[in-house]
MARVEXVO-457677 format. One record per atom (N, C-alpha, C): y, z, x; atom name; residue in one letter. Coordinates in steps of 0.02 Angstrom, whole numbers. Layout:
       yy       zz       xx   atomo   residuo
        Y        Z        X      CA         A
...
This chain:
       yy       zz       xx   atomo   residuo
      851       60      -21       N         M
      818       78      -94      CA         M
      788        9      -90       C         M
      805      -44      -71       N         G
      767     -117     -123      CA         G
      691     -106      -82       C         G
      694      -98      -17       N         K
      632      -97       24      CA         K
      588      -39       -7       C         K
      602       18      -19       N         L
      561       61      -48      CA         L
      537       38     -123       C         L
      595       11     -148       N         R
      577       -2     -232      CA         R
      506      -50     -230       C         R
      510     -100     -180       N         Y
      462     -147     -175      CA         Y
      392     -135     -163       C         Y
      391      -85     -114       N         V
      318      -49      -98      CA         V
      304      -27     -160       C         V
      342       33     -195       N         V
      320       64     -241      CA         V
      283       11     -300       C         V
      313      -37     -310       N         E
      305      -82     -356      CA         E
      251     -125     -346       C         E
      238     -142     -289       N         Q
      183     -178     -267      CA         Q
      118     -141     -260       C         Q
      115      -68     -246       N         T
       55      -16     -243      CA         T
       51      -19     -326       C         T
       98       -9     -377       N         F
       74       -8     -430      CA         F
       34      -59     -458       C         F
       51     -132     -445       N         A
       33     -205     -455      CA         A
      -38     -197     -438       C         A
      -57     -170     -367       N         L
     -133     -176     -343      CA         L
     -172     -112     -387       C         L
     -135      -74     -406       N         L
     -179      -13     -437      CA         L
     -199      -40     -514       C         L
     -150      -75     -544       N         H
     -168     -102     -613      CA         H
     -215     -168     -604       C         H
     -233     -187     -559       N         Q
     -295     -231     -550      CA         Q
     -361     -201     -587       C         Q
     -367     -124     -575       N         F
     -418      -94     -602      CA         F
     -402      -77     -676       C         F
     -435     -107     -714       N         K
     -410      -83     -791      CA         K
     -427      -29     -818       C         K
     -470       21     -777       N         R
     -466       88     -806      CA         R
     -408      131     -785       C         R
     -384      118     -723       N         L
     -308      139     -701      CA         L
     -246      106     -750       C         L
     -262       60     -770       N         A
     -191       34     -810      CA         A
     -177       68     -872       C         A
     -225       93     -903       N         V
     -216      142     -964      CA         V
     -257      204     -954       C         V
     -236      253     -945       N         R
     -265      323     -927      CA         R
     -308      343     -986       C         R
     -388      336     -984       N         W
     -425      362    -1025      CA         W
     -454      427    -1011       C         W
     -455      454     -958       N         E
     -487      518     -928      CA         E
     -423      566     -952       C         E
     -465      623     -999       N         R
     -432      680    -1005      CA         R
     -425      721     -944       C         R
     -460      729     -915       N         R
     -465      765     -847      CA         R
     -427      738     -784       C         R
     -381      778     -759       N         T
     -353      738     -711      CA         T
     -382      738     -658       C         T
     -438      771     -644       N         E
     -480      769     -586      CA         E
     -512      691     -590       C         E
     -529      675     -643       N         L
     -577      612     -643      CA         L
     -528      550     -621       C         L
     -456      560     -655       N         H
     -403      511     -648      CA         H
     -396      515     -581       C         H
     -385      566     -541       N         D
     -361      562     -463      CA         D
     -432      537     -430       C         D
     -477      545     -449       N         A
     -540      515     -414      CA         A
     -553      443     -416       C         A
     -534      413     -470       N         F
     -518      342     -474      CA         F
     -469      311     -458       C         F
     -413      350     -440       N         V
     -353      317     -404      CA         V
     -378      304     -329       C         V
     -420      363     -303       N         S
     -425      372     -233      CA         S
     -487      322     -224       C         S
     -524      306     -266       N         L
     -585      260     -251      CA         L
     -544      170     -249       C         L
     -499      179     -298       N         A
     -456       97     -299      CA         A
     -427       98     -237       C         A
     -387      149     -216       N         C
     -346      146     -148      CA         C
     -399      131      -91       C         C
     -448      158      -94       N         S
     -510      151      -36      CA         S
     -523       67      -55       C         S
     -535       38      -99       N         L
     -566      -25     -113      CA         L
     -503      -72     -105       C         L
     -451      -61     -108       N         I
     -390     -109     -103      CA         I
     -380     -101      -13       C         I
     -387      -46       23       N         C
     -380      -58       94      CA         C
     -443      -79      118       C         C
     -507      -77       96       N         W
     -563     -106      129      CA         W
     -561     -189      113       C         W
     -535     -197       48       N         R
     -519     -280       52      CA         R
     -473     -311       93       C         R
     -424     -269      115       N         R
     -367     -300      153      CA         R
     -397     -297      226       C         R
     -433     -259      253       N         L
     -453     -251      303      CA         L
     -515     -280      338       C         L
     -555     -320      276       N         N
     -606     -354      294      CA         N
     -596     -435      281       C         N
     -527     -442      275       N         K
     -515     -525      254      CA         K
     -527     -551      332       C         K
     -557     -616      317       N         P
     -581     -653      372      CA         P
     -518     -677      419       C         P
     -535     -683      486       N         A
     -471     -704      516      CA         A
     -479     -775      532       C         A
     -406     -792      518       N         S
     -393     -875      501      CA         S
     -393     -917      567       C         S
């Protein structure tokens, strides 16, 4: 249970970097889902593009 909770909390913390997702402004669910997908894509892209040390 502890490992799963950590993953969920980490995901929420990463998504709340994007201020538009921290507070839901859109009334339409499709727009909010699109912004969540875009944020997830940006998070993955940033993690994959880290320079090798």
